C-alpha positions in Angstrom: 0.0 0.0 0.0 1.3 3.4 -0.9 2.8 5.1 2.2 1.2 8.5 1.6 -2.2 6.9 0.9 -1.8 5.0 4.2 -1.3 8.3 6.0 -4.7 9.5 4.9 -6.3 6.1 5.7 -4.8 6.1 9.2 -6.2 9.6 9.8 -9.5 8.6 8.4 -9.7 5.7 10.8 -9.0 7.9 13.7 -11.6 10.4 12.8 -14.4 7.9 11.9 -13.8 4.8 14.0 -11.8 5.8 17.2 -13.7 4.7 20.3 -16.0 2.6 18.2 -17.1 -0.7 19.7 -16.4 -4.0 17.9 -19.7 -5.6 16.9 -18.1 -8.6 15.3 -15.1 -9.9 13.4 -15.1 -12.0 10.3 -12.5 -13.6 7.9 -11.7 -11.6 4.8 -10.1 -14.4 2.8 -7.4 -16.5 4.4 -5.2 -13.5 5.2 -7.5 -10.8 6.4 -10.1 -9.6 8.8 -13.3 -7.5 8.4 -14.3 -5.8 11.6 -17.6 -4.1 12.2 -17.5 -1.2 14.6 -20.4 0.7 16.1 -19.8 4.5 15.9 -22.0 7.5 16.5 -22.7 7.6 12.8 -23.7 3.9 12.7 -22.0 0.6 12.0 -18.9 0.9 9.8 -16.8 -1.9 8.4 -13.0 -1.9 8.5 -11.1 -4.3 6.2 -7.5 -5.2 7.2 -5.8 -7.7 4.9 -2.3 -8.9 4.1 -3.5 -10.4 0.8 -1.6 -9.6 -2.4 -1.7 -7.8 -4.8 -2.9 -4.9 -2.5 -2.5 -5.4 1.3 -4.5 -2.6 2.8 -6.6 -1.0 5.6 -9.9 0.1 4.1 -12.5 1.8 6.2 -16.0 1.5 4.9 -15.3 -1.7 2.9 -18.3 -4.0 2.4 -18.4 -7.3 4.3 -16.6 -10.0 2.3 -18.0 -13.5 1.5 -17.8 -16.3 4.1 -14.6 -18.3 4.2 -14.5 -22.0 5.0 -12.7 -23.4 6.9 -12.2 -20.4 9.2 -8.5 -19.2 9.1 -6.7 -19.3 12.5 -6.3 -15.5 12.6 -10.1 -14.9 12.1 -10.9 -17.6 14.7 -8.8 -15.8 17.4 -10.2 -12.4 16.4 -13.8 -13.7 16.7 -13.0 -15.0 20.2 -11.5 -11.8 21.6 -12.5 -8.7 19.6 -16.3 -8.5 19.9 -17.2 -5.9 22.5 -13.7 -4.3 22.5 -13.2 -0.6 21.9 -10.8 0.9 19.3 -8.7 3.0 21.7 -5.8 4.2 19.5 -4.5 4.1 15.9 -0.7 4.2 16.0 1.1 5.2 12.8 4.5 6.8 12.6 5.5 9.1 9.7 5.5 7.3 6.4 6.0 3.9 7.9 3.8 1.2 6.4 3.0 -0.4 9.8 -0.2 0.6 11.5 -1.2 -0.7 15.0 -4.9 -0.7 15.9 -5.1 -0.8 19.7 -8.2 -2.3 21.2 -9.1 -2.0 24.9 -11.9 -3.7 26.9 -15.3 -2.2 26.2 -17.6 -0.6 28.8 -19.5 -2.6 31.4 -22.3 -4.6 29.8 -20.5 -5.5 26.6 -20.3 -9.2 25.6 -17.9 -11.4 27.5 -14.9 -12.3 25.5 -11.4 -13.7 26.1 -10.0 -10.1 25.9 -7.6 -9.5 28.7 -7.6 -6.3 30.7 -4.6 -4.9 28.8 -6.5 -5.3 25.5 -5.1 -6.5 22.2 -3.2 -5.0 19.2 -3.9 -5.6 15.6 -0.7 -4.9 13.7 -0.9 -4.4 10.0 2.4 -4.5 8.2 1.4 -3.3 4.7 4.6 -3.8 2.7 4.3 -4.8 -0.9 6.8 -7.6 -0.8 6.0 -9.3 2.5 2.8 -8.0 4.1 1.4 -9.4 7.3 -1.4 -9.1 9.9 -0.8 -10.0 13.5 -2.8 -10.1 16.8 -0.4 -9.2 19.6 -0.9 -9.0 23.4 0.5 -5.7 24.7 2.0 -7.4 27.8 5.2 -9.0 26.7 4.2 -8.3 23.1 3.3 -12.0 22.6 1.9 -12.9 19.2 -1.5 -14.6 19.5 -1.9 -15.3 15.8 -0.5 -14.2 12.5 -1.6 -14.3 8.8 1.8 -15.3 7.4 4.1 -17.3 9.7 7.7 -16.5 9.0 10.0 -19.3 7.7 12.5 -21.0 9.9 15.7 -19.0 10.2 14.1 -15.7 9.3 15.4 -12.5 10.9 12.1 -12.2 12.8 10.2 -15.1 14.4 6.5 -14.6 13.5 4.7 -17.5 15.1 2.1 -17.7 17.9 3.7 -17.5 21.3 6.8 -15.6 20.1 7.7 -12.1 21.0 6.7 -9.6 18.4 9.5 -7.5 17.0 8.7 -4.7 14.5 10.3 -4.6 11.1 13.7 -2.9 10.8 13.4 0.9 10.6 13.9 2.7 7.3 17.5 3.6 6.4 16.6 6.9 4.9 15.1 10.0 6.6 11.3 10.1 6.9 10.0 13.4 5.4 7.1 13.6 7.9 9.6 13.4 10.8 12.1 16.0 9.4 12.1 19.7 9.2 12.4 21.7 5.9 16.1 22.6 6.4 17.0 18.9 6.9 15.0 17.9 3.8 16.7 20.6 1.8 20.1 19.5 3.0 19.4 15.9 1.9 18.2 17.0 -1.5 20.8 19.6 -2.3 23.8 17.2 -3.0 21.6 15.0 -5.2 20.4 17.9 -7.3 23.9 19.3 -7.6 25.0 15.9 -8.9 22.5 16.2 -11.8 19.8 13.9 -10.3 16.3 14.8 -11.5 14.0 16.4 -8.8 11.6 13.4 -8.6 14.5 10.9 -8.5 16.2 13.0 -5.8 13.1 12.7 -3.6 12.9 9.0 -4.1 16.6 8.4 -3.4 17.0 10.8 -0.5 13.8 10.1 1.5 11.9 7.1 2.6 8.3 6.3 1.8 8.0 8.6 -1.3 6.8 6.7 -4.3 7.4 7.8 -7.9 3.9 9.1 -8.2 4.2 11.5 -5.3 7.8 12.4 -6.1 6.7 13.6 -9.6 3.8 15.5 -8.0 6.0 17.4 -5.6 8.5 18.1 -8.5 5.6 19.5 -10.6 4.4 21.7 -7.7 7.9 23.1 -6.8 8.2 26.8 -7.7 11.8 26.3 -9.0 14.4 23.6 -9.1 16.0 24.4 -5.8 16.3 21.9 -2.9 14.3 24.3 -0.6 11.5 24.6 -3.2 11.3 20.9 -3.8 11.3 20.1 -0.1 8.6 22.7 0.6 6.4 21.3 -2.3 6.7 17.8 -0.8 5.8 19.0 2.7 2.7 20.8 1.2 1.6 17.6 -0.4 2.2 15.7 2.9 0.2 18.2 4.9 -2.7 18.1 2.5 -2.8 14.3 2.6 -2.3 14.1 6.4 -4.8 16.7 7.4 -7.3 16.8 4.5 -9.8 17.6 3.3 -9.5 14.7 0.9 -10.8 14.4 -2.6 -10.5 10.7 -3.3 -9.8 9.7 -6.9 -9.0 6.5 -8.8 -6.1 7.0 -11.1 -6.1 5.2 -14.5 -3.1 4.2 -16.5 -2.6 5.0 -20.2 -5.0 2.1 -21.1 -7.7 3.5 -18.9 -7.3 0.8 -16.2 -7.2 1.5 -12.4 -3.6 2.1 -11.4 -3.6 3.9 -8.0 -5.9 5.2 -5.2 -5.4 8.9 -4.6 -6.5 10.7 -1.4 -6.2 14.0 -3.4 -6.0 14.7 -7.1 -2.6 15.2 -8.6 -1.6 18.1 -10.9 1.1 16.4 -13.1 -1.4 14.0 -14.6 -4.4 15.0 -16.8 -7.8 15.1 -15.1 -9.2 12.7 -17.7 -7.3 9.9 -16.0 -8.5 10.8 -12.5 -12.0 9.5 -11.6 -13.6 11.0 -8.4 -15.0 8.4 -6.0 -17.1 8.6 -2.9 -14.4 7.7 -0.4 -10.8 6.6 -0.1 -12.0 3.1 1.0 -14.1 2.8 -2.1 -11.1 3.8 -4.3 -9.0 1.2 -2.6 -11.6 -1.5 -3.1 -12.0 -0.7 -6.7 -8.2 -0.8 -7.2 -7.9 -4.1 -5.3 -10.7 -5.7 -7.3 -9.0 -4.7 -10.6 -5.6 -5.9 -9.4 -7.0 -9.1 -8.1 -8.7 -9.8 -11.4 -5.5 -9.0 -13.3 -3.6 -11.3 -11.0 -6.1 -14.1 -11.6 -5.9 -13.6 -15.3 -2.1 -13.7 -15.2 -2.3 -16.9 -13.2 -4.7 -18.5 -15.5 -2.7 -17.4 -18.5 0.4 -19.0 -17.0 -1.4 -22.3 -16.5 -2.9 -22.3 -19.9 0.4 -21.5 -21.6 1.9 -24.5 -19.9 -1.0 -26.7 -21.0 -0.8 -25.4 -24.5 2.9 -25.9 -24.7 2.5 -29.5 -23.7 -0.3 -29.9 -26.2 1.8 -28.5 -29.0 4.7 -30.8 -28.0 2.4 -33.8 -28.2 1.0 -32.8 -31.5 4.4 -32.1 -33.0 5.6 -35.5 -31.8 2.5 -37.1 -33.3 3.0 -35.3 -36.6 6.6 -36.5 -36.8 5.6 -40.1 -36.2 2.9 -39.8 -38.8 5.3 -38.3 -41.3 7.6 -41.3 -40.7 4.7 -43.7 -41.1 3.7 -41.9 -44.3 7.2 -42.4 -45.7 7.1 -46.0 -44.7 3.8 -46.5 -46.4 5.1 -45.2 -49.7 7.0 -48.4 -50.0 3.9 -50.5 -50.5 4.5 -51.1 -54.2 8.2 -52.0 -53.6 7.3 -54.5 -51.0 4.7 -56.1 -53.2 7.3 -56.4 -56.0 9.8 -58.0 -53.5 7.2 -60.6 -52.5 6.5 -61.4 -56.1 10.3 -61.7 -56.9 10.7 -64.1 -54.0 7.8 -66.3 -55.2 9.2 -66.4 -58.7 12.7 -67.3 -57.5 12.0 -69.6 -54.5 14.5 -72.1 -55.7 17.3 -69.5 -55.7 16.8 -68.4 -52.1 19.2 -70.2 -49.7 17.6 -71.4 -46.5 18.7 -69.4 -43.4 19.9 -66.4 -45.5 19.5 -62.9 -44.1 19.3 -61.4 -47.6 19.4 -62.4 -51.2 20.2 -60.7 -54.5 17.7 -61.6 -57.3 16.9 -60.3 -60.8 14.4 -57.4 -60.9 12.2 -57.6 -64.0 10.6 -54.3 -63.2 14.0 -52.5 -63.5 15.0 -54.7 -66.4 12.0 -53.3 -68.4 13.6 -49.9 -68.1 16.6 -50.9 -70.3 18.9 -52.8 -67.9 18.4 -56.5 -68.4 20.9 -57.3 -65.6 19.1 -55.2 -63.0 18.9 -56.8 -59.5 17.4 -56.1 -56.1 18.7 -56.9 -52.7 15.9 -58.3 -50.4 16.2 -58.6 -46.7 15.0 -61.9 -45.3 14.0 -63.4 -42.0 16.4 -66.4 -41.7 13.9 -68.4 -39.7 11.3 -68.4 -42.6 11.1 -70.0 -46.0 11.2 -68.0 -49.2 7.4 -68.4 -49.5 6.9 -67.2 -45.9 9.2 -64.3 -46.4 7.2 -63.4 -49.6 4.0 -63.5 -47.6 5.6 -61.3 -45.0 6.3 -58.7 -47.8 2.7 -59.0 -49.2 1.3 -58.5 -45.7 3.4 -55.3 -45.2 2.3 -54.0 -48.6 -1.4 -54.5 -47.8 -0.9 -52.8 -44.4 0.9 -49.9 -46.0 -1.9 -49.4 -48.6 -4.5 -49.4 -45.8 -2.4 -47.3 -43.5 -1.5 -44.7 -46.0 -5.1 -43.5 -46.2 -5.5 -43.4 -42.5 -2.2 -41.7 -42.0 -3.1 -39.0 -44.5 -6.3 -38.4 -42.6 -4.7 -38.3 -39.2 -1.9 -36.1 -40.5 -4.4 -33.6 -41.8 -6.3 -33.7 -38.5 -3.1 -33.3 -36.5 -2.2 -30.2 -38.6 -5.6 -28.7 -38.0 -5.3 -29.4 -34.2 -1.8 -28.0 -34.1 -3.0 -24.8 -35.8 -5.9 -24.6 -33.4 -3.5 -24.9 -30.4 -1.2 -22.3 -31.8 -4.2 -20.0 -32.2 -5.2 -20.6 -28.6 -1.7 -19.7 -27.5 -1.9 -16.4 -29.4 -5.3 -15.6 -27.8 -4.0 -16.5 -24.3 -0.9 -14.4 -24.8 -3.0 -11.3 -25.7 -5.9 -11.9 -23.2 -6.5 -9.2 -20.7 -9.8 -10.4 -19.2 -11.1 -13.7 -17.8 -13.9 -14.1 -20.4 -11.4 -14.6 -23.3 -9.5 -17.2 -21.2 -12.8 -19.0 -20.3 -13.6 -19.4 -24.0 -10.2 -21.0 -24.6 -10.7 -23.3 -21.5 -14.1 -24.4 -22.8 -12.6 -25.1 -26.3 -9.6 -27.1 -24.8 -12.0 -29.3 -22.9 -13.5 -30.4 -26.2 -10.3 -32.4 -27.0 -9.8 -34.5 -23.8 -7.9 -37.2 -25.7 -5.0 -34.8 -26.1 -4.9 -33.9 -22.4 -2.8 -35.6 -19.8 -4.2 -36.3 -16.3 -2.5 -33.2 -14.8 -3.8 -31.0 -17.7 -7.4 -32.2 -17.0 -6.9 -31.5 -13.3 -5.6 -28.0 -13.9 -8.4 -27.2 -16.3 -11.0 -28.4 -13.8 -9.4 -26.2 -11.1 -9.4 -23.2 -13.5 -13.0 -23.8 -14.4 -14.0 -24.2 -10.7 -12.4 -21.0 -9.6 -14.9 -18.8 -7.8 -16.1 -15.8 -9.8 -16.4 -12.4 -8.2 -19.2 -11.6 -10.7 -22.8 -12.0 -9.8 -24.6 -15.2 -10.7 -26.8 -15.4 -13.8 -30.2 -13.7 -13.2 -33.2 -16.0 -12.8 -35.8 -15.9 -15.7 -38.8 -13.8 -15.0 -42.0 -15.5 -14.2 -44.1 -16.2 -17.3 -47.6 -14.6 -17.6 -50.3 -16.1 -19.7 -50.4 -14.8 -23.2 -52.1 -15.5 -26.5 -50.4 -18.2 -28.7 -47.5 -16.9 -30.7 -47.2 -13.7 -28.6 -44.0 -13.2 -26.5 -44.3 -11.5 -23.2 -42.1 -8.4 -22.7 -39.8 -8.8 -19.7 -38.4 -6.0 -17.6 -34.7 -6.5 -17.4 -33.2 -6.6 -13.9 -31.2 -3.5 -12.9 -28.0 -3.2 -14.9 -28.8 -5.9 -17.4 -30.9 -3.9 -20.0 -29.1 -4.2 -23.4 -28.4 -1.3 -25.7 -31.1 -0.8 -28.3 -30.5 0.0 -32.0 -32.7 -0.1 -35.1 -31.1 -1.1 -38.4 -31.6 0.8 -41.6 -34.1 -1.9 -42.5 -36.1 -1.3 -39.3 -34.9 -4.5 -37.6 -34.2 -4.2 -33.8 -30.6 -4.9 -32.8 -29.8 -5.5 -29.1 -26.3 -5.3 -27.7 -25.2 -6.6 -24.3 -23.5 -4.2 -21.9 -21.7 -6.6 -19.5 -20.9 -10.3 -19.1 -24.1 -10.7 -17.0 -26.0 -8.5 -19.5 -24.7 -10.8 -22.3 -26.1 -13.8 -20.5 -29.5 -12.1 -20.0 -29.7 -11.0 -23.6 -28.8 -14.4 -25.0 -30.5 -16.8 -22.6 -33.6 -14.8 -21.6 -34.4 -12.2 -24.3 -33.3 -13.7 -27.6 -35.7 -16.1 -29.4 -34.7 -19.2 -31.4 -35.3 -17.5 -34.8 -33.2 -14.4 -33.9 -29.7 -14.0 -35.3 -26.9 -14.0 -32.7 -23.5 -12.3 -33.4 -20.1 -12.1 -31.6 -16.6 -11.0 -32.6 -14.5 -14.0 -33.4 -11.8 -15.1 -30.9 -12.0 -11.9 -28.8 -14.0 -10.6 -25.8 -17.0 -8.5 -26.6 -20.8 -7.9 -26.4 -23.4 -10.4 -27.5 -25.5 -8.9 -30.3 -29.0 -10.1 -31.3 -31.0 -9.2 -34.4 -34.7 -9.5 -33.7 -36.5 -11.5 -36.4 -40.3 -11.0 -36.3 -41.1 -14.5 -37.8 -39.5 -17.9 -38.0 -38.2 -17.4 -41.5 -34.8 -16.3 -40.1 -34.5 -13.9 -43.0 -32.7 -10.5 -42.5 -31.5 -8.1 -45.1 -27.7 -8.2 -45.9 -27.4 -4.5 -44.8 -28.9 -5.3 -41.4 -26.5 -8.2 -40.9 -23.5 -6.0 -41.8 -24.7 -3.2 -39.4 -25.1 -5.7 -36.6 -21.7 -7.2 -37.2 -20.2 -3.7 -37.2 -21.8 -3.0 -33.8 -20.5 -6.4 -32.5 -17.0 -5.4 -33.7 -17.2 -1.9 -32.1 -18.4 -3.2 -28.8 -15.5 -5.6 -28.5 -11.7 -5.7 -27.8 -11.2 -5.5 -31.6 -12.9 -2.1 -32.0 -9.5 -0.4 -33.0 -8.7 -3.1 -35.6 -9.0 -2.4 -39.3 -11.0 -5.5 -40.2 -12.7 -7.8 -37.8 -14.2 -11.3 -38.2 -17.6 -11.7 -36.7 -19.4 -15.0 -36.2 -23.1 -15.2 -36.6 -25.7 -18.0 -36.2 -29.3 -18.5 -35.2 -30.0 -18.2 -31.5 -31.1 -21.8 -31.4 -27.5 -22.9 -32.1 -26.2 -20.9 -29.1 -25.8 -22.9 -25.9 -24.9 -22.0 -22.4 -22.6 -24.7 -20.9 -23.5 -25.9 -17.4 -21.9 -23.9 -14.6 -20.2 -21.7 -17.2 -19.2 -18.2 -16.1 -21.4 -15.2 -17.2 -21.1 -14.4 -20.9 -19.6 -17.8 -21.9 -21.5 -19.7 -24.6 -20.7 -22.3 -27.3 -22.1 -22.0 -30.8 -22.5 -24.2 -33.9 -23.7 -23.8 -37.5 -21.9 -20.5 -37.5 -20.9 -18.4 -40.4 -18.3 -15.6 -40.5 -18.5 -12.1 -41.9 -15.6 -9.6 -42.0 -16.5 -5.9 -41.3 -14.9 -2.7 -40.1 -16.0 -1.4 -36.7 -18.1 1.8 -37.2 -18.5 4.1 -34.3 -20.9 6.3 -36.3 -23.5 3.5 -36.2 -23.8 4.0 -32.4 -25.5 7.4 -32.9 -27.0 6.7 -36.3 -28.9 3.5 -35.3 -29.6 4.3 -31.7 -33.3 4.1 -30.7 -34.8 7.1 -28.8 -34.7 5.3 -25.4 -31.0 4.6 -26.0 -30.0 8.0 -27.3 -27.9 8.7 -24.2 -25.6 5.7 -25.0 
């Protein structure tokens, strides 16, 4: 967690939660706690977690899902924290260690195992080795810990051991130093030609590149005094508020940092205001967790695909050898015939024999001969039959080998295509499609590959489950009842140039709702080929399935635009009737399989979004 952001969070906890009574404690994954405190403003949740990729304290965070079995840290917290009072929040400078000190609550609070001296919850929020510990103040004895330290480590972090804090920073803390000291630290670095932002990072502890650049941008000139004063201004604003929480996006528009205040050196377009710092942290954590999950799945899939490619290449090499072997069918037939014709000239027990070869003699060499290998245990006739049998097998096998070789080439190309998709995938939906397709070739998968795929498919999704279908009302035959879409699942509405309604899903859950609950069997269904994107449906008023070519092209252009391929020049879009689209059992939202599909190549057209938008969708 960013040190300056942690300063604001610690101050926020003091202002909102100090003296709050613990109503309960729950596990937040295997490495965290969610504590609900009763305050004058009402109950407020506090998340403390040592889980990567973003260990954090997050006031106001929602209650996480239940965890089974209960982790040891949460089990101890549930036994001793309810009824306790948050008596102090200890945070020194830009240190990334925060201690939440809990004291026994007032008379009448629930009985717990909390001793009279209280309990400390120590959050060590380092990026490389975060931790969360429950520590008894008397003797600083560790009760429980999220991450137990390995044997031989510099610190012993196991229950019963004495808690020792992490080693202090080796560089000065700007929150603990005066302006003259900071200027004195920065001056030699600047004189040596070090850039202002780099000088702040090198000379002081706890200053990240983001805030170093912000201080450098705010400095009135390039002097050490101006740079130090700009940094102290930023620190005072973050420490004391008022805060204006923002979520900072990277160049691709994805969440990159939680900001307690907006920064001046980055454009406002990349800074999205949010309701609270806790909300910004949770949005950032959700994005980083999703990216970490995608990276993990990508790594597993790459290994599986590498093994698949290796097996297919080995099979192809064997088939090529077999094909070369089977080209000798005519030669073996001829050798068998020569042996039958010259049985009297074949010595018994010979390993080979040289006999006249009439076939070559017919080419102009009457003295042509052929050397034939023999099994010394067999007679000439038996050796001839052996050659006939091998010739028959070769003729039969050559057809099968050609078919298997062609199939292997197709499967190898498919695996290589999957590898390219996995390498470029940035969202779980694209990977789920590859996983579903790999499962269709179980004969190529080893036991470990099948086990890995099962684990990937069974991974819990952070997305909501698929909405249940609305209750059906009685209706005249042939008339379909209009359904009100659940909140957030209503598709985008367009009208083609030929007056055919076109519906476009907004999210993965919206895609599911559109395809499974809104689309009819005679409607046309479209999706960009091999990339993540919206499901698109062309409404067809009758069961003829006929739509004008222009409508099909417009729907395909919308499918291309509302996909990861919107910036490509030409995009392949698959289309098929809705009745050929199937939702696999237990598949994640948005994941379907299709058959009887055709492909159309179009260019994404942003102008259609406005041109074809229906009045109720004009704001889109």
